[in-house]
N, C-alpha and C positions, 0 to 999 in steps of 0.2 A: 504495499499499499504506500502511496505517496501522500506525505503529509505538507499542505501548501500553508505556510506560515505568512500572517499579514501583521505587519508590525502596526501598532496603534500609538499615537503621540498626540499631545495636545497640538491645536491648528493644523491637524494633517488635512489635507485637501482630499475630502471624502469622494467627490467625483471621480478622480482620477483613478481610483481602484474600484468603481461601480460597476462597470462592464464587467470586469474578472470575476468579482466577487459573485455576481448574479450568475454566471455561468457556471463557474464551478461548484458552486453550493446548491443550485436547482438541478443541473446535470441535464436540462430539459433537451438539450440538442446533442447530447452523447451518444456516440455510436454504442452499438448494443454490447459490443465486446471489449468495451473501454476499460483500462485498468481502475481500481479503486482509488478515489480522491477524498482525501479528508482536509476541511478548510479549519484552520485553528488562528484565532487572534492572539496576538502576544504583547505584551508590554513590560516596561520595567517595574510594574507593581500592578496588585489588583485595584488601584485607584481608578475611579472614572477618569477618561480623559474627554475633552469636548472637541471636536472637529471644527474645522473651518465653517462649515455650513451649521454649525450649533447642536449637532447630535452628541449627545452623552453616551459613552461607550464603556462597558466594564469588559475588560480582555478574558480569553477563556484561560489564559495561562501566563506566567512569568517568562521571561527570556531564561531562565535557568532550567525551564523543564523542555527546552527544543532539543531535539535530535538532529545534530549536524552529520549529513551523509549525502551520497550521491543520488539518493532516490528522492529527496526532500527539496522545498523550493520556499524561498524568502522573498516576500513583496514588500519593498520600502517606499511609501507614498511620498508626496511632496509635502513640505511644510516650512514654515519660516524660523522653527526652532532648532534646526540641524547641527547650528554651531554650538548648541548647549550642552554641556558636559553630561548631563544625565543619559543623552542619547548616544554617547559614543559607545557603551558595551554592545549594541546591536551592530555597529559598524565593525567591531572586532569579529562578531560572529558572521556577518556578511563575508569576511575575509576568509573565515575557516570553511564557510560553505564553498566558496570559489574553489579553495585549494582542495577541498574534498570530492569536487567534482558536482555538488549540487547546484541548482539555478538560484541566481539572484536577479531580480528585476527591480530596477530602480527608476522613479519618474521624478522630474523637475527637481526641486531641493534636494531630493537625495542623491540625484546624479552629482550634485556639488558636494555634498558629504563624501561620496566616495572618491571623488577627483582630489579632494584634500589629502586623502590617505594615500594617494598614488596610484590607486587601483585603475585608474582610466589611462594611464601614462602609455601602457604598452598593449591595449585593446581597442578594437574598433568601438567607437560610442557616440551618442549625441546628447544634446541637451537643449537648453532654451536659447538656441542661436550661436553663429559662429562669434566668437570672442566673449561669450558668457562666463564661459568657466575659467579664462584668461582673466577678467575682471574680477571675480570671487575668489579664485583660487591660486594665490602667488606662486605657490610651488609646483602648478600644474605644468606637466611636460608632454601631454599627449595631443597638442595641435594637429599633427600630422595624422592622428589616427580618427580625429575628429570627421563625422559625416552628417551633413546637414539634412537630416531626415526625419519625421516625427518619432520613430522608434527605430532601433538597431539591435541586432542581436550578434554577438561573437562567442561562439561556444556556449558556454553555461552562464553569460552575462548578458541581460538585456538592460538598455537605457532608453529612456524616453522624455521628450520634451513635455512640457505643461500641457501641450494640445495633443500629444500623442496617446492618450489614454486608450482608443479604440485600436490604435496599431500596436501598441504594447501587449493587450489582450490579445490580438491576433496571433502574436510572436509566443505568448506563454502557452495558448491552446495547442498550438502547432507543436511546440516543444514537449507539451504532456501527451500529445497525440490521442486525445480524447474525442474528436470530432473526426468524422469521415473529411477526406479532402475537399469533395464537392460541398458539403455542409459548410465546412469552414470558408470556403471561397463565396458562397452565397451568403453565409452569415456576415462578412464583411463587407459586402455589397451591399446589403440591405440597410444595414447601421449607418454605412458611410454615404449612401445617396437617398435613402428613403423609398427606394423605387420598389413597389410591391410585387411586381415579377420577380424579383431576387427573393422576396419571402417565400413566394409559393415555389419557387425551385429549391429552396432550402428545406421547406416541408415536405416536398416529394423527394429530396435525398434523402432523408431519413427512413424511408420506405425501402430503399435499395439492400 
């Protein structure tokens, strides 16, 4: 079984992980033979956190209970508090995930946090526009590996811009291999365009 850990923190950008959480939790479009997925929220404590959208959330577990291995996944949402020391432990865990072969997906402000640790220096990655990481990360040396796209995957690392939530979700679903290829293509087409034909094609793909 694969456990997908979603880190919770104050001021987290709740919409940036919305697509991913909805699909991984509901499993509504999973292929019939998809592997078992468990979604768990984690935080530094069991104290409630308040998202940027005003949601008050209590995590399922603390970071001490996480299992770091090559089967599991860690998702880091954007926030304006990544520079606060209380969030540094999850960044060390993210580094351990990458070393163990587990997937790490970081969006918006979380990509800045990884850049500050030097994790993005030698991996293809993206963030909130060319020059953004140079502005906020004095030690950043990954300019040559920056790709100006909404979301980028390099091995077991996914990074995304603040506007790349849908694209990040697509890459995570592709990595986990829980959607059929046709279903994923039509899912992305529907949610990125609103074209009803893509929705009907997606539903038909589930019958194959």
